[in-house]
TIDO-713077 format. One record per residue: residue in three letters; chain; y, z, x of N, C-alpha, C, O in turn. Coordinates in Angstrom, 1 decimal, always signed. Example, Ala and Ser with C-alpha at 12.3 -4.5 7.8 and 13.67 -1.06 7.14 Angstrom:
2
[r ALA, A, [-5.7, +7.8, +13.2], [-4.5, +7.8, +12.3], [-3.3, +7.8, +13.2], [-3.3, +8.5, +14.2]]
[r SER, A, [-2.2, +7.1, +12.8], [-1.1, +7.1, +13.7], [+0.0, +7.9, +12.9], [+1.1, +8.0, +13.4]]
% end
This chain:
75
[r UNK, A, [-24.6, +11.1, -25.5], [-24.1, +11.8, -24.4], [-22.9, +12.7, -24.8], [-22.8, +13.8, -24.4]]
[r UNK, A, [-22.1, +12.2, -25.7], [-20.9, +12.9, -26.1], [-21.3, +14.2, -26.8], [-20.7, +15.3, -26.5]]
[r UNK, A, [-22.3, +14.1, -27.6], [-22.8, +15.4, -28.3], [-23.3, +16.4, -27.3], [-23.0, +17.6, -27.4]]
[r UNK, A, [-24.0, +15.9, -26.3], [-24.6, +16.8, -25.3], [-23.5, +17.5, -24.5], [-23.5, +18.7, -24.2]]
[r UNK, A, [-22.5, +16.7, -24.1], [-21.3, +17.3, -23.4], [-20.6, +18.3, -24.2], [-20.3, +19.4, -23.7]]
[r UNK, A, [-20.4, +18.0, -25.5], [-19.7, +19.0, -26.4], [-20.6, +20.3, -26.5], [-20.1, +21.4, -26.4]]
[r UNK, A, [-21.9, +20.1, -26.7], [-22.8, +21.2, -26.9], [-22.8, +22.1, -25.7], [-22.7, +23.3, -25.7]]
[r UNK, A, [-22.9, +21.5, -24.5], [-23.0, +22.2, -23.2], [-21.7, +22.9, -23.0], [-21.7, +24.1, -22.5]]
[r UNK, A, [-20.5, +22.3, -23.3], [-19.2, +22.9, -23.1], [-19.1, +24.1, -24.0], [-18.6, +25.2, -23.5]]
[r UNK, A, [-19.5, +24.0, -25.2], [-19.5, +25.2, -26.1], [-20.4, +26.3, -25.6], [-20.0, +27.5, -25.7]]
[r UNK, A, [-21.6, +26.0, -25.1], [-22.5, +27.0, -24.6], [-21.9, +27.7, -23.4], [-21.9, +29.0, -23.3]]
[r UNK, A, [-21.2, +27.0, -22.5], [-20.6, +27.6, -21.4], [-19.5, +28.5, -21.8], [-19.3, +29.6, -21.3]]
[r UNK, A, [-18.6, +28.0, -22.7], [-17.5, +28.8, -23.2], [-18.0, +30.1, -23.9], [-17.4, +31.2, -23.7]]
[r UNK, A, [-19.0, +30.0, -24.7], [-19.6, +31.2, -25.4], [-20.1, +32.2, -24.4], [-19.9, +33.4, -24.6]]
[r UNK, A, [-20.7, +31.7, -23.3], [-21.2, +32.6, -22.3], [-20.0, +33.3, -21.6], [-20.0, +34.5, -21.4]]
[r UNK, A, [-19.0, +32.5, -21.2], [-17.8, +33.1, -20.5], [-17.2, +34.1, -21.4], [-16.8, +35.2, -21.0]]
[r UNK, A, [-17.0, +33.8, -22.7], [-16.2, +34.6, -23.6], [-17.0, +35.9, -24.0], [-16.3, +36.9, -24.4]]
[r UNK, A, [-18.3, +35.9, -23.7], [-19.0, +37.2, -23.9], [-18.5, +38.2, -22.9], [-18.6, +39.5, -23.2]]
[r UNK, A, [-18.1, +37.8, -21.7], [-17.7, +38.7, -20.7], [-16.1, +38.9, -20.7], [-15.7, +40.0, -20.6]]
[r UNK, A, [-15.4, +37.8, -20.7], [-13.9, +37.9, -20.7], [-13.3, +36.5, -21.2], [-13.4, +35.5, -20.5]]
[r UNK, A, [-12.7, +36.6, -22.3], [-12.2, +35.4, -22.9], [-10.9, +34.9, -22.2], [-10.3, +33.9, -22.6]]
[r UNK, A, [-10.4, +35.7, -21.2], [-9.3, +35.2, -20.5], [-9.6, +34.4, -19.3], [-8.7, +33.9, -18.6]]
[r UNK, A, [-10.9, +34.2, -19.0], [-11.3, +33.3, -17.9], [-11.2, +31.9, -18.4], [-11.8, +31.5, -19.4]]
[r UNK, A, [-10.4, +31.1, -17.7], [-10.2, +29.7, -18.1], [-11.3, +28.8, -17.7], [-12.0, +29.0, -16.7]]
[r UNK, A, [-11.5, +27.8, -18.5], [-12.6, +26.8, -18.2], [-12.0, +25.4, -18.5], [-11.5, +25.2, -19.6]]
[r UNK, A, [-12.1, +24.5, -17.6], [-11.5, +23.2, -17.7], [-12.6, +22.1, -17.5], [-13.4, +22.2, -16.6]]
[r UNK, A, [-12.5, +21.0, -18.3], [-13.3, +19.8, -18.1], [-12.4, +18.7, -17.9], [-11.4, +18.6, -18.6]]
[r UNK, A, [-12.7, +17.8, -16.9], [-11.8, +16.8, -16.5], [-12.5, +15.4, -16.4], [-12.9, +15.1, -15.3]]
[r UNK, A, [-12.7, +14.7, -17.5], [-13.3, +13.4, -17.4], [-12.4, +12.4, -16.6], [-11.2, +12.6, -16.6]]
[r UNK, A, [-13.1, +11.4, -16.0], [-12.3, +10.5, -15.2], [-12.3, +9.1, -16.0], [-13.3, +8.6, -16.5]]
[r UNK, A, [-11.1, +8.6, -16.0], [-10.8, +7.3, -16.6], [-10.5, +6.3, -15.5], [-9.6, +6.5, -14.7]]
[r UNK, A, [-11.3, +5.3, -15.3], [-11.2, +4.3, -14.2], [-10.4, +3.1, -14.6], [-10.1, +2.2, -13.7]]
[r UNK, A, [-10.1, +2.9, -15.9], [-9.4, +1.7, -16.4], [-9.4, +1.8, -17.9], [-10.0, +2.7, -18.5]]
[r UNK, A, [-8.8, +0.8, -18.5], [-8.8, +0.7, -20.0], [-9.8, -0.3, -20.4], [-9.9, -1.4, -19.9]]
[r UNK, A, [-10.6, +0.1, -21.4], [-11.6, -0.8, -22.0], [-12.6, -1.4, -21.1], [-13.3, -0.7, -20.4]]
[r UNK, A, [-12.7, -2.7, -21.0], [-13.7, -3.4, -20.2], [-13.5, -3.1, -18.8], [-14.5, -3.2, -18.0]]
[r UNK, A, [-12.3, -2.9, -18.3], [-12.1, -2.6, -16.9], [-12.8, -1.3, -16.5], [-13.5, -1.2, -15.4]]
[r UNK, A, [-12.8, -0.3, -17.3], [-13.5, +1.0, -17.1], [-15.0, +0.7, -17.1], [-15.7, +1.2, -16.2]]
[r UNK, A, [-15.5, -0.1, -18.0], [-16.9, -0.4, -18.1], [-17.3, -1.2, -16.8], [-18.4, -0.9, -16.3]]
[r UNK, A, [-16.5, -2.1, -16.4], [-16.8, -2.9, -15.2], [-16.9, -2.0, -13.9], [-17.8, -2.1, -13.1]]
[r UNK, A, [-15.9, -1.1, -13.8], [-15.9, -0.2, -12.6], [-17.1, +0.7, -12.6], [-17.7, +1.0, -11.6]]
[r UNK, A, [-17.4, +1.2, -13.8], [-18.6, +2.1, -13.9], [-19.9, +1.4, -13.9], [-21.0, +2.0, -13.6]]
[r UNK, A, [-19.9, +0.1, -14.2], [-21.1, -0.7, -14.3], [-22.0, -0.4, -15.5], [-23.2, -0.6, -15.5]]
[r UNK, A, [-21.3, +0.1, -16.5], [-22.0, +0.5, -17.8], [-21.2, +0.0, -19.0], [-20.2, +0.6, -19.4]]
[r UNK, A, [-21.7, -1.1, -19.6], [-21.1, -1.6, -20.8], [-21.0, -0.5, -21.9], [-22.0, +0.2, -22.1]]
[r UNK, A, [-19.9, -0.4, -22.5], [-19.7, +0.6, -23.6], [-19.3, +2.0, -23.1], [-19.1, +2.9, -23.9]]
[r UNK, A, [-19.2, +2.1, -21.8], [-18.9, +3.5, -21.3], [-17.4, +4.0, -21.7], [-17.2, +5.1, -21.9]]
[r UNK, A, [-16.5, +3.0, -21.8], [-15.2, +3.4, -22.2], [-15.2, +4.0, -23.7], [-14.5, +5.0, -23.9]]
[r UNK, A, [-15.9, +3.3, -24.6], [-16.0, +3.8, -25.9], [-16.7, +5.2, -26.0], [-16.3, +6.1, -26.8]]
[r UNK, A, [-17.7, +5.4, -25.2], [-18.4, +6.7, -25.1], [-17.4, +7.8, -24.5], [-17.4, +8.9, -25.0]]
[r UNK, A, [-16.6, +7.4, -23.6], [-15.6, +8.3, -23.0], [-14.6, +8.7, -24.1], [-14.3, +9.9, -24.2]]
[r UNK, A, [-14.2, +7.7, -24.9], [-13.2, +8.1, -25.9], [-13.8, +9.0, -26.9], [-13.1, +10.0, -27.4]]
[r UNK, A, [-15.1, +8.9, -27.3], [-15.8, +9.8, -28.2], [-15.9, +11.2, -27.6], [-15.7, +12.2, -28.2]]
[r UNK, A, [-16.2, +11.2, -26.3], [-16.3, +12.5, -25.6], [-15.0, +13.2, -25.6], [-14.9, +14.4, -25.8]]
[r UNK, A, [-13.9, +12.5, -25.3], [-12.6, +13.1, -25.3], [-12.2, +13.6, -26.7], [-11.7, +14.7, -26.8]]
[r UNK, A, [-12.5, +12.9, -27.7], [-12.3, +13.3, -29.1], [-13.0, +14.6, -29.4], [-12.4, +15.5, -30.0]]
[r UNK, A, [-14.2, +14.7, -29.0], [-15.0, +15.9, -29.2], [-14.5, +17.1, -28.4], [-14.4, +18.2, -29.0]]
[r UNK, A, [-14.1, +16.8, -27.2], [-13.6, +17.9, -26.4], [-12.2, +18.4, -26.8], [-11.9, +19.5, -26.6]]
[r UNK, A, [-11.4, +17.5, -27.4], [-10.1, +17.9, -28.0], [-10.4, +18.9, -29.1], [-9.6, +19.8, -29.3]]
[r UNK, A, [-11.4, +18.6, -29.9], [-11.8, +19.5, -31.0], [-12.2, +20.9, -30.4], [-11.7, +21.9, -31.0]]
[r UNK, A, [-12.9, +20.9, -29.3], [-13.3, +22.2, -28.7], [-12.1, +22.9, -28.2], [-11.9, +24.1, -28.3]]
[r UNK, A, [-11.2, +22.1, -27.6], [-9.9, +22.7, -27.1], [-9.1, +23.4, -28.2], [-8.5, +24.4, -27.9]]
[r UNK, A, [-9.2, +22.9, -29.4], [-8.4, +23.5, -30.5], [-9.1, +24.8, -30.9], [-8.5, +25.6, -31.6]]
[r UNK, A, [-10.4, +25.0, -30.6], [-11.1, +26.1, -31.1], [-11.2, +27.3, -30.1], [-11.4, +28.4, -30.4]]
[r UNK, A, [-11.1, +26.9, -28.8], [-11.2, +27.9, -27.7], [-9.9, +28.0, -26.9], [-9.5, +27.0, -26.3]]
[r UNK, A, [-9.3, +29.2, -27.0], [-8.0, +29.4, -26.3], [-8.1, +29.2, -24.7], [-7.1, +28.8, -24.1]]
[r UNK, A, [-9.3, +29.5, -24.2], [-9.4, +29.5, -22.7], [-10.0, +28.2, -22.2], [-10.3, +28.0, -21.1]]
[r UNK, A, [-10.1, +27.2, -23.1], [-10.6, +25.8, -22.7], [-9.4, +24.9, -22.6], [-8.6, +24.8, -23.4]]
[r UNK, A, [-9.5, +24.1, -21.5], [-8.4, +23.1, -21.3], [-9.1, +21.8, -20.9], [-10.0, +21.7, -20.1]]
[r UNK, A, [-8.7, +20.7, -21.6], [-9.1, +19.4, -21.3], [-8.1, +18.6, -20.5], [-6.9, +18.6, -20.9]]
[r UNK, A, [-8.5, +18.1, -19.3], [-7.6, +17.3, -18.5], [-8.2, +15.9, -18.3], [-9.5, +15.8, -18.5]]
[r UNK, A, [-7.5, +14.9, -18.0], [-8.0, +13.6, -17.7], [-7.6, +13.2, -16.3], [-6.5, +13.3, -15.9]]
[r UNK, A, [-8.6, +12.7, -15.6], [-8.4, +12.2, -14.3], [-8.3, +10.7, -14.3], [-9.1, +10.0, -15.0]]
[r UNK, A, [-7.4, +10.1, -13.5], [-7.3, +8.7, -13.4], [-7.4, +8.3, -11.9], [-7.0, +9.0, -11.0]]
[r UNK, A, [-7.9, +7.1, -11.7], [-8.0, +6.6, -10.3], [-7.5, +5.2, -10.2], [-7.5, +4.6, -9.1]]
% end
């Protein structure tokens, strides 16, 4: 899933930037807890590790696209 999110984010940014690279684009994954607590709340074992991988990939995208911003939501 992390790969798909990264790929889709890049596709969206490439489309935006064809028209105007000053248009900002933000992705905001939600963190519901740390480790097993996140997994428990989501009801998906391993989801915290997948979230960490997604964040790592999106940070890389953020370093490559000036109009991309990664935010994190907590509840």
